[in-house]
N, C-alpha and C positions, 0 to 999 in steps of 0.2 A: 580539812587538811591536817596532817600530823607532822610535827617537826620535833625531832629528838635533839635536845641540847646535851653537850658532853659534860661529864663530871658532875651531873646532878644540879647544874646551875639553873636558876630561873631566868627569864628573859632580862630582867633588870640587872641582875648580877653579871650575866653574860655580856651585856652591852658595856657595863662599867669596866669589865676586865679586858674585853677584846674590841669594843667599838661597834658602832651601828653597821658599818660596812660588812663586818664579819657576820653579823646576824642576817643581813640581807642576802649574803651569799648562801648561808644555810637555808634560808627560806625558799630559795630557788629550787632546792632539792626536796622540799616537802612533798609528801604523797597523800592521795585521797584517804580519808578515814577508813573506807571499806577495804581498800587495797592493803592498808597497814594492818587491819584486823585479820584479814585472810592470811597474809604472810606470817603474822605473829602466831595465829592459831596453828597453821601447818608446821611452823618451825618448832613447835613443842613436841612433835611426834617423830619417832624413828621411822624414816621412810625406806629403810632397807628391807622391811618385811611387809607382806601383804596386810598383816594385822595393823601395822602402823599406818600404812596408807589408808586403810579402811577407817581407822579412828580419826585420821586427819580430815578426810572427806566428811565423815559424820559430824565432826565438830564444827566444820566451816559451812556446811550447807545451810544451817539456820541463818547465817549472816546474809546469804544470797536470798533466802526466802523472804526476808524483811524488805527487800528492794522492790519498789512499786513499778519501776521501769523495766520492761522485758528486755530492752537493749542492754541495759547495765547488767541485768541478770545473766544474759548470754555471754557478755564479755568477761564477767567475773567467773563464770563457770569455766571458761577457757583458761583463765589465769589459775584457778584452783586445780584444774587438771594438770597443767604444766608443773605447778609447784609440787603437787603430790605424786607426780610421775604415773598417772593413770590416764585412761582414755577419756576424751572429752564427752563421749557418748554416755559413759557410766555416770559422770557427774550430772549431766543433763537429766538422765533417768532418775537419779536420786532426788534431784530438785523437783522434777515433775511429780514424783510420788509424794514428796513432802507437800507440795502445793495442792495436790488433789485430796489430801487428807488421808491417803493410804500410808501404812507404816513404811518407813524407809529401811529397807533391807540393804544397807550399804555394803555389807560383806558380800552379798550376791551381786550387787551392781558394779562393784569395783573390778576392773580387769587390768591386770598388770601388763606393762609393755613387754610381754614375754617373747614375742617374735624377735625383737631387737636383742634382748639378752641371750636368746638362743643362738643368734648369729655370732655375737661376741664370743660366747663360750666355745662354739665350734671353731672359730678362728684361733683361739688360744690353744685348743686341743691340737690343731694342726701344727702350730708353731712349736709346741712342746715335744712333738714326736717326730717331726720331719726337719732335719737340719737344712736341707736345700730350700724348703719352703720358708724357713726362718730367715735364711740368708737373702732370699729374693723379696720377701714381703714385709718383714719387720721394718725396714727403712721407710716404707711407704705408709706406715701406720703412725697415728698420733694418739695422744690420750683422748682426744675428742671423738675418736671412733668408739669409745667405751663409756657406757652410761654409768656403770657402777664403780665405786671406789675400789672394790676388791679386784675387779677385772683390770683396772689400771695398775694396781699393785702387782698383779701377776705378770702383766706385760713388762713392767719395769724390771721385775726380778729376772725374767727371761733375758732381757737386754743386758742386765748386769752380769749374767752368767754366759753371755754370748750363745744363748740357745740351749745350754746344757742344764738338764733338769736335776740330775743326781747331785749329791754332795751335801755338805753340812752347812749350818748357819754361818760358819766362819767364812764361807764364800759369798755371803750376802743374804739379807732377808732374815726375818724372825722365824721362829719355829712354826707358827701357825701358817704363815704365808708359804713357807717352804713345803710344808705338808700338803697344803692346798694345791700347790703346783705339781707335786708328785702324783697326787690323786687325779689331777686333771689329765696328766699324760697317760694314765691308765684307763680313763673313761673311753667307752666305744664312740667312734665317730657317728654322726648322723648319716654320712654318705661314705662312699668308697674313696680311699686316698689314691686316686688314679691321677695321671697327668692332667692338669687343668682344673682339678677340683679346688685347690687352694685359691686359684684366681676366681673361680666361680663364687666361693664364699666371700672373697674380698669384694667382688662386684655387688653381692647382696648388702655388704656393709657400707657400700658407697653412699647409700641413701640415709645412713644413720647419723653421720657427724653433725649436721646442723641441729637436729633435735636433741642429740646427745649433748652437744656443747651448750645449748640453751638450758637444758635441765640441770646440767652440772654447775653451770655458772650461777643459776638462780639459787641452787642449794648452798653454794659457797657464800653468795652475797647475803643470804639470810643470817649467816653466822657472824658477819662482819659489822663493825661500827662504821657508818659512812663518814663520820667526822674524824675519827682518830686513826683509822686504818689506812696507811698510805697506798695500799693496793686497790682500794675500793674503786677509785675513778677509772683506773685501767681496766679492771674486770667489768665495770658497768659498761664501758665502751665496747668491750668484747661481746657482752650480752646483746647490746643494740645491734651489732654486726650479725651475730648469730640469728637473732629474731628477724632481721631484714632478709637474710638468706632463706629462712623458713617461709617468710611471706612471699618471696619471689617463687619458691618452689610450689606453694599452694596456688598462686596465680597462674603459673604455667600449667599445672594440673587441671585447673578450672577451665582455662582456655582450650586445652586439648580435648576436654570432655564436651 
């Protein structure tokens, strides 16, 4: 198990300064060594690009390779996939190739969650060009519908501007985000903007929030100090709730099959 003490204190100094009860409270939040190493390894990479995701998986797979228990390997492969934002199957494939002695072509194995991002972008395109769709649908969307930080920024900018794309940065948003929003409004849609199409895309996005919430929360928690950041406990509880919803969805899917 791994326990990170704040301010660089060793255990004796921490107990002298804050008492044994405080150390016991921290110890309750200790995480398994393998989990800590996987999170730390993934956290060193930029997950906003496929190259960063590939590098994160490539760096973390050797940690899983050294586990002798196939159950632990399977569970940590699932964790690695969630942290890196890739499909679990691609991580399992990379691990199997490593264990079999074949070269690990992680770049080929990693598959981005492109279907989800495609739905997110189509939803934003619709909102950016159709005032009526923006009026009806934007109140029903939350940040948790969008996996990427940039998509959440674009949604917030649209809200700040009440659905109006044109204008200067004086109306809100930095130059880069405003330019991205303008470009988004000019991109062709994947479908025809006919009555009901916006609702159809929203329906496709309905299955996204639990996984998107889980992935986004995990990425945020990686950046936070669990001891000193007052938001950590609240966000950790939100992660537990998001993971619980994902588990329930998987169980219902399994039962239906």
